[in-house]
GUROSE-78360 format. One record per residue (C-alpha): residue in one letter; x, y, z. Coordinates in steps of 0.1 Angstrom, whole numbers, padded with zeros to 4 digits, always signed. Layout:
<sites>
AXYZ...
</sites>
This chain:
<sites>
X+0000+0000+0000X+0013+0034-0009X+0001+0068+0001X+0011+0103-0011X+0001+0138-0002X+0012+0174-0004X+0012+0198+0026X+0011+0234+0013X+0031+0255+0037X+0063+0274+0040X+0086+0245+0052X+0104+0251+0085X+0141+0257+0081X+0150+0250+0117X+0161+0214+0123X+0164+0187+0149X+0201+0195+0151X+0194+0229+0168X+0188+0214+0202X+0201+0234+0231X+0218+0221+0263X+0217+0233+0298X+0233+0219+0330X+0210+0210+0359X+0226+0195+0391X+0258+0189+0371X+0241+0169+0343X+0235+0180+0308X+0198+0184+0298X+0189+0188+0261X+0158+0208+0250X+0142+0222+0219X+0145+0260+0215X+0112+0278+0207X+0118+0278+0170X+0122+0240+0169X+0091+0235+0191X+0071+0257+0167X+0084+0238+0136X+0076+0205+0153X+0040+0217+0161X+0035+0230+0126X+0046+0197+0110X+0026+0176+0134X-0005+0197+0127X-0002+0193+0089X+0007+0156+0091X-0022+0148+0114X-0046+0155+0084X-0029+0127+0065X-0024+0100+0092X-0031+0065+0078X-0060+0045+0093X-0035+0020+0107X+0001+0025+0115X+0026+0011+0091X+0043-0020+0105X+0066-0031+0076X+0097-0018+0058X+0091+0015+0040X+0105+0037+0013X+0100+0074+0021X+0101+0099-0007X+0101+0136+0003X+0103+0167-0018X+0109+0199+0002X+0096+0229-0018X+0108+0262-0005X+0094+0296-0016X+0113+0304-0048X+0120+0341-0044X+0144+0350-0072X+0151+0313-0081X+0136+0294-0110X+0106+0272-0102X+0119+0236-0097X+0155+0246-0093X+0173+0225-0068X+0181+0242-0035X+0218+0237-0028X+0219+0258+0005X+0212+0250+0041X+0193+0234+0057X+0208+0200+0049X+0184+0173+0038X+0194+0149+0065X+0186+0174+0092X+0152+0183+0077X+0144+0146+0075X+0152+0138+0111X+0126+0164+0124X+0100+0153+0098X+0104+0116+0106X+0102+0123+0144X+0070+0143+0137X+0056+0115+0116X+0062+0091+0145X+0044+0115+0169X+0015+0118+0144X+0010+0081+0143X+0023+0070+0109X+0044+0042+0125X+0056+0031+0159X+0093+0039+0151X+0109+0055+0121X+0134+0026+0120X+0109+0011+0095X+0121+0036+0069X+0147+0015+0051X+0149+0035+0019X+0148+0073+0015X+0147+0097-0014X+0150+0133-0004X+0151+0164-0025X+0148+0201-0019X+0137+0227-0045X+0128+0263-0049X+0091+0263-0059X+0062+0286-0068X+0040+0266-0045X+0059+0259-0013X+0052+0229+0008X+0062+0193+0014X+0054+0163-0008X+0055+0129+0008X+0051+0095-0007X+0053+0063+0015X+0056+0029-0001X+0057-0005+0016X+0088-0025+0007
</sites>
């Protein structure tokens, strides 16, 4: 079973890698800064509308196309600037776990990730069972 959908939005550019650390009673405590919390809530809110009826339980291929507002770039031109695709994906997959797409994102055994400048910003997602 495959599913695909497009979430029109301005994709968040802050990533999972932006965690902060503080020391409490001599031990490091990691936390999300407000920008990452906001990005997480934005993604979960959009993803919740596309949650499958039942969680995936088998190996998956995840195809994601990050479409950022094009500004002065050509529509469809690859974005070759930050944020890095692996950092974008980590936050997205964590949010997909929280939204109930699967129990654990370890099920994603194959990934195809691209980022573009686009006239219609958003995130295209296709999930295929392997």
